[in-house]
C-alpha positions as CSV (number, residue, x, y, z in Angstrom):
1,M,0.0,0.0,0.0
2,N,2.8,2.4,0.9
3,Q,4.8,1.8,-2.3
4,L,5.4,4.7,-4.5
5,S,4.6,4.2,-8.2
6,V,3.7,6.0,-11.4
7,D,0.1,7.1,-11.7
8,S,0.3,8.9,-15.1
9,L,2.7,10.4,-17.6
10,R,3.1,11.5,-21.2
11,V,5.2,9.4,-23.5
12,R,6.7,10.7,-26.7
13,V,7.4,8.1,-29.4
14,P,9.3,9.3,-32.5
15,L,7.0,9.1,-35.5
16,S,9.9,7.4,-37.4
17,K,9.8,4.5,-34.8
18,C,6.1,3.9,-35.4
19,E,5.2,1.0,-37.7
20,W,1.7,2.4,-38.4
21,V,-0.4,5.4,-37.5
22,S,-4.2,5.5,-37.9
23,H,-5.7,8.0,-40.4
24,R,-7.9,9.1,-37.6
25,I,-5.0,11.2,-36.3
26,Q,-3.8,12.2,-39.7
27,D,-7.0,13.2,-41.5
28,I,-7.5,16.4,-43.3
29,I,-10.7,18.0,-42.2
30,E,-12.4,20.3,-44.8
31,R,-15.3,22.7,-44.3
32,V,-17.3,22.6,-47.6
33,S,-20.4,24.6,-48.7
34,K,-23.4,22.4,-49.1
35,I,-24.7,24.5,-51.9
36,S,-21.6,25.2,-54.1
37,G,-19.2,22.5,-52.9
38,E,-16.6,25.2,-52.3
39,V,-13.9,24.4,-49.7
40,Y,-13.9,27.2,-47.2
41,E,-11.0,26.0,-45.1
42,S,-9.1,22.8,-44.2
43,E,-7.0,21.7,-41.3
44,T,-5.1,18.6,-40.3
45,K,-6.6,16.6,-37.5
46,N,-3.6,15.5,-35.3
47,K,-5.2,14.0,-32.2
48,E,-7.8,11.4,-31.2
49,R,-9.4,10.9,-27.8
50,F,-10.5,7.6,-26.3
51,E,-12.8,7.1,-23.4
52,Q,-14.5,3.9,-22.3
53,N,-15.7,2.7,-18.9
54,G,-14.0,5.5,-17.1
55,I,-10.6,5.1,-18.9
56,S,-9.6,8.0,-21.0
57,T,-6.5,9.0,-23.0
58,K,-5.4,11.1,-25.9
59,V,-3.1,10.2,-28.8
60,S,-1.7,13.1,-30.8
61,I,1.0,14.0,-33.3
62,E,3.2,16.9,-32.2
63,S,6.4,18.5,-33.4
64,E,9.1,19.1,-30.8
65,F,12.5,20.8,-31.0
66,N,15.4,18.4,-30.4
67,G,18.0,21.1,-30.3
68,V,18.7,21.1,-34.0
69,S,15.3,20.8,-35.8
70,Y,11.6,20.1,-35.2
71,L,10.8,16.4,-35.3
72,P,7.3,14.7,-35.2
73,Y,6.4,12.6,-32.2
74,V,3.3,10.5,-31.3
75,V,2.4,11.7,-27.8
76,I,0.3,9.5,-25.6
77,L,-1.3,10.2,-22.3
78,V,-0.7,7.1,-20.2
79,N,-2.4,6.5,-16.9
80,A,-2.8,3.6,-14.3
81,K,-6.5,3.1,-15.1
82,M,-5.3,1.3,-18.3
83,L,-4.4,-1.5,-15.8
84,K,-8.1,-1.9,-15.1
85,T,-8.5,-4.3,-12.1
86,Q,-4.8,-3.6,-11.1
87,Y,-5.3,0.2,-11.1
88,L,-4.4,0.7,-7.4
89,H,-1.0,-0.9,-7.9
90,G,0.1,2.0,-10.1
91,I,2.4,1.6,-13.2
92,N,5.6,-0.4,-12.5
93,G,8.1,-2.6,-14.2
94,D,5.9,-5.7,-13.5
95,N,2.8,-4.4,-15.3
96,V,4.1,-2.0,-17.9
97,K,3.5,-4.6,-20.6
98,D,-0.2,-4.5,-19.8
99,I,-0.1,-0.7,-20.4
100,Y,1.6,-1.4,-23.8
101,S,-1.0,-3.9,-24.8
102,F,-3.8,-1.5,-23.9
103,I,-2.3,1.2,-26.1
104,Q,-1.8,-1.2,-29.0
105,D,-5.4,-2.5,-28.7
106,L,-6.6,1.1,-29.3
107,N,-5.6,0.6,-33.0
108,L,-4.4,4.2,-33.2
109,V,-0.7,3.6,-33.5
110,K,1.6,0.6,-33.6
111,F,5.2,0.4,-32.3
112,S,7.4,-2.2,-30.6
113,F,7.5,-2.8,-26.8
114,D,11.2,-1.8,-26.9
115,T,10.3,1.5,-28.6
116,F,7.7,2.1,-25.8
117,L,10.2,1.5,-23.0
118,N,12.6,3.9,-24.7
119,S,10.1,6.6,-25.2
120,E,10.8,9.9,-23.5
121,C,8.5,11.0,-20.6
122,T,7.2,14.3,-19.2
123,D,4.4,15.4,-16.8
124,I,5.0,12.4,-14.5
125,D,2.7,11.9,-11.5
126,I,4.1,9.8,-8.7
127,K,1.6,8.5,-6.1
128,R,1.4,6.7,-2.8
129,D,-1.8,5.4,-1.3
130,L,-2.5,5.6,2.5
131,V,-5.2,4.4,4.8
132,S,-6.5,6.8,7.4
133,N,-9.8,7.8,9.0
134,D,-11.1,11.3,8.4
135,S,-10.3,12.5,11.9
136,V,-6.6,11.7,11.7
137,M,-6.2,13.0,8.2
138,K,-8.0,16.2,9.1
139,Q,-5.6,16.8,12.0
140,A,-2.7,16.1,9.6
141,F,-4.0,18.7,7.2
142,E,-4.2,21.2,10.0
143,V,-0.5,20.7,10.8
144,M,0.3,21.1,7.1
145,L,-1.8,24.3,6.7
146,K,-0.2,25.8,9.8
147,N,3.3,25.2,8.4
148,A,2.6,25.9,4.7
149,K,5.2,28.3,3.2
150,P,3.6,31.7,2.6
151,C,3.0,32.8,-1.0
152,I,1.8,36.1,-2.4
153,D,1.1,34.9,-6.0
154,F,-2.6,34.4,-6.5
155,D,-2.2,31.2,-8.5
156,K,0.1,29.5,-5.9
157,G,0.0,28.4,-2.3
158,V,-2.1,25.9,-0.3
159,K,-5.8,25.1,-0.6
160,K,-7.7,22.8,1.6
161,F,-11.1,21.3,0.5
162,W,-13.4,19.3,2.8
163,K,-16.7,18.3,1.3
164,Q,-18.6,15.0,1.7
165,D,-16.9,13.1,-1.2
166,N,-14.2,15.6,-2.1
167,K,-11.6,16.0,0.7
168,G,-8.0,17.0,0.3
169,I,-5.3,19.5,0.3
170,Q,-3.4,20.9,-2.7
171,F,-0.2,22.9,-3.0
172,N,0.1,25.1,-6.2
173,K,-1.5,24.4,-9.6
174,R,-0.6,21.5,-11.8
175,E,0.3,24.0,-14.5
176,T,3.1,25.6,-12.4
177,T,6.3,26.4,-14.2
178,K,8.1,27.1,-10.9
179,Y,8.5,23.5,-10.1
180,R,11.6,24.1,-7.9
181,T,10.0,26.6,-5.5
182,A,6.2,26.0,-6.1
183,P,5.7,22.3,-7.2
184,F,2.4,20.7,-7.5
185,V,1.4,18.4,-4.6
186,K,-2.0,17.0,-3.7
187,I,-3.4,14.7,-1.0
188,Y,-7.0,13.7,-1.5
189,S,-9.5,11.0,-0.6
190,K,-9.2,8.3,-3.2
191,T,-12.3,6.6,-1.7
192,G,-14.3,9.8,-2.4
193,D,-12.8,10.1,-5.9
194,L,-13.8,6.5,-6.7
195,K,-17.4,7.1,-5.4
196,T,-17.8,10.2,-7.6
197,K,-15.4,11.3,-10.3
198,S,-14.2,7.8,-11.0
199,N,-17.4,6.0,-10.2
200,V,-17.9,4.5,-13.7
201,F,-14.4,3.0,-13.7
202,A,-14.8,1.7,-10.1
203,L,-18.1,-0.1,-10.9
204,E,-16.6,-1.7,-14.0
205,Y,-13.2,-2.9,-12.7
206,L,-13.0,-2.9,-8.9
207,N,-14.7,-5.5,-6.8
208,E,-15.3,-2.9,-4.0
209,I,-14.3,0.7,-3.2
210,P,-11.6,0.7,-0.6
211,K,-12.6,2.3,2.7
212,D,-10.5,5.2,4.2
213,L,-8.1,5.3,1.2
214,W,-6.2,8.5,0.6
215,R,-3.6,9.4,-2.1
216,I,-0.6,11.7,-2.2
217,E,0.7,12.7,-5.6
218,Y,3.6,14.9,-6.7
219,N,4.3,15.9,-10.2
220,I,7.6,15.9,-12.2
221,K,7.3,18.3,-15.1
222,N,10.2,17.4,-17.4
223,K,13.8,16.2,-17.7
224,K,15.2,19.3,-16.0
225,H,12.9,18.7,-13.1
226,L,13.9,15.0,-13.0
227,N,17.6,16.1,-12.8
228,I,16.8,18.4,-9.9
229,L,15.1,15.7,-7.9
230,F,17.3,12.7,-8.8
231,G,20.6,14.0,-10.2
232,M,22.0,14.7,-13.7
233,E,22.4,11.0,-14.4
234,Q,18.7,10.3,-14.3
235,G,17.3,9.4,-17.7
236,N,13.8,10.4,-18.8
237,K,12.9,7.3,-20.8
238,L,10.0,5.2,-19.6
239,K,12.3,2.3,-18.6
240,D,14.4,4.8,-16.6
241,I,11.4,6.1,-14.7
242,L,10.2,2.6,-13.8
243,E,13.6,1.7,-12.4
244,I,13.9,4.5,-9.9
245,P,14.4,2.9,-6.5
246,Q,11.7,3.4,-3.8
247,E,14.3,5.2,-1.6
248,N,14.9,7.8,-4.3
249,L,11.3,8.3,-5.0
250,S,10.7,8.9,-1.3
251,E,13.6,11.4,-1.1
252,A,12.2,13.2,-4.1
253,M,8.8,13.4,-2.4
254,Q,10.3,14.9,0.7
255,T,12.3,17.4,-1.4
256,T,9.0,18.4,-3.0
257,L,7.3,18.7,0.4
258,K,10.2,20.9,1.7
259,A,9.5,23.3,-1.1
260,V,5.9,23.9,0.2
261,L,6.2,23.2,3.9
262,S,8.3,24.8,6.6
263,K,9.9,22.8,9.4
264,R,7.4,22.0,12.1
265,V,7.5,24.6,14.9
266,N,8.2,23.3,18.4
267,E,5.4,24.3,20.7
268,I,6.1,24.0,24.4
269,I,3.1,23.6,26.6
270,L,3.5,24.7,30.3
271,N,1.3,22.8,32.7
272,N,1.3,23.9,36.4
273,N,0.3,20.4,37.4
274,I,3.6,18.8,36.1
275,P,6.1,18.4,38.9
276,P,9.3,20.4,38.2
277,K,11.4,17.2,38.2
278,D,9.3,16.0,35.2
279,L,8.7,19.2,33.3
280,I,12.0,19.3,31.3
281,L,11.5,15.7,30.1
282,V,7.8,16.4,29.2
283,N,8.9,19.4,27.2
284,A,11.5,17.4,25.4
285,L,8.9,14.8,24.5
286,I,6.6,17.5,23.2
287,M,9.4,18.9,21.1
288,H,10.0,15.6,19.5
289,L,6.3,15.1,18.8
290,D,6.0,18.5,17.3
291,N,8.9,17.7,15.0
292,G,7.0,14.8,13.5
293,F,8.5,11.9,15.3
294,T,6.3,9.0,16.4
295,W,6.3,7.7,20.0
296,E,8.3,4.4,19.7
297,P,11.3,6.0,17.9
298,I,11.3,8.8,20.5
299,K,11.4,6.2,23.3
300,R,14.2,4.2,21.7
301,G,16.2,7.4,21.1
302,L,15.9,8.6,24.7
303,L,16.6,5.2,26.2
304,G,19.7,4.9,24.1
305,S,22.1,2.3,25.4
306,L,20.3,1.7,28.7
307,S,19.8,-2.0,29.4
308,G,18.3,-4.4,31.9
309,S,16.2,-3.1,34.8
310,N,17.4,0.5,34.2
311,R,16.0,0.5,30.7
312,T,12.7,-1.1,31.9
313,K,12.2,1.5,34.6
314,K,13.0,4.5,32.4
315,A,10.7,3.1,29.7
316,V,7.9,2.9,32.2
317,Q,8.6,6.5,33.3
318,L,8.4,7.8,29.7
319,D,5.1,6.0,29.1
320,T,3.7,7.3,32.4
321,L,4.7,10.9,31.5
322,F,3.1,10.6,28.1
323,N,-0.1,9.0,29.3
324,S,-0.4,11.4,32.3
325,Y,0.5,14.8,30.8
326,I,0.6,14.7,27.0
327,K,-2.1,12.3,25.8
328,P,-4.9,14.0,27.7
329,I,-4.2,17.3,25.8
330,E,-6.7,17.4,23.0
331,R,-4.2,18.0,20.2
332,Y,-2.0,15.2,21.4
333,S,-4.8,12.6,22.1
334,N,-4.4,11.2,18.6
335,Q,-0.8,12.3,18.2
336,K,0.7,8.9,17.6
337,N,-1.7,8.3,14.7
338,V,-1.2,11.8,13.2
339,D,2.6,11.5,13.5
340,S,2.6,8.1,11.9
341,L,0.4,9.4,9.0
342,L,2.6,12.5,8.5
343,A,5.6,10.2,8.3
344,Q,4.0,8.1,5.6
345,I,3.2,11.3,3.7
346,G,6.9,12.3,4.1
347,Y,6.5,15.2,6.4
348,T,9.2,14.2,9.0
349,F,11.2,17.4,9.0
């Protein structure tokens, strides 16, 4: 469930590598007078849309500059819904051949599987699916809203939405060109999406709609953006994208989050009921919690190399302090679950 994978991308196949292209994306459309038969105007149709059972795509012919001249490419919008029943797995090296077969079955363009793997990619969405109830996710959103980096541009910044079947938070617009400082990130209820926007697809291909399912997506615009996130050696061919290790994808997600979120602020709570001998330790625990750490790693770190009865006694002391003074505070009552969720999202800084 927590694996990162490709949700969608654009692939560019050189027209010279295509064995066949349908006339449906190469037709000349003419506007003719019904009376005189005179041709008023003509244009070349260079794209074809496909939509069936909630799966949609577009295949087009576009000219792109390669540094020397303009060359024609077949550009295809690829998305994980092409996997049908395996949609929630996302696109990966194990199922990419199913994506290829789906595209070939459209009968709009023919090319080899090797050509597909070596096609260049842009506008790549990387996703991770999470399970959380509304209460915990809403608290996580509040933490993110509080720590969102300020932005004065009207088309940038953070937006939270919380309606019955449309819940989420979004940073910046997908069309952003400032992907280093204002990248597109979105967390939303996938359960809500499958019940509404993607309902036709869900009814056709999923046995049931998963409960409490959420999705985080971040977008990689182009090769330059890939190099920023993964280094200059990162290729932008489809096979290169599918071979990026999970660790690198996670680091890129955190880099993206750091562009839109500030480090979590330490908030110390003073409680007159806490004995002075315990107050410093309680404040230390709160600092760790406010910085996104979960309870068990905090305990392990503080206990360090203690062993035997000393470790047991101190572990009991920490649990007692947490349960007595921290857990009863409303914003910490669900802190372990919120911190765990933020860690899955990648907000651990």
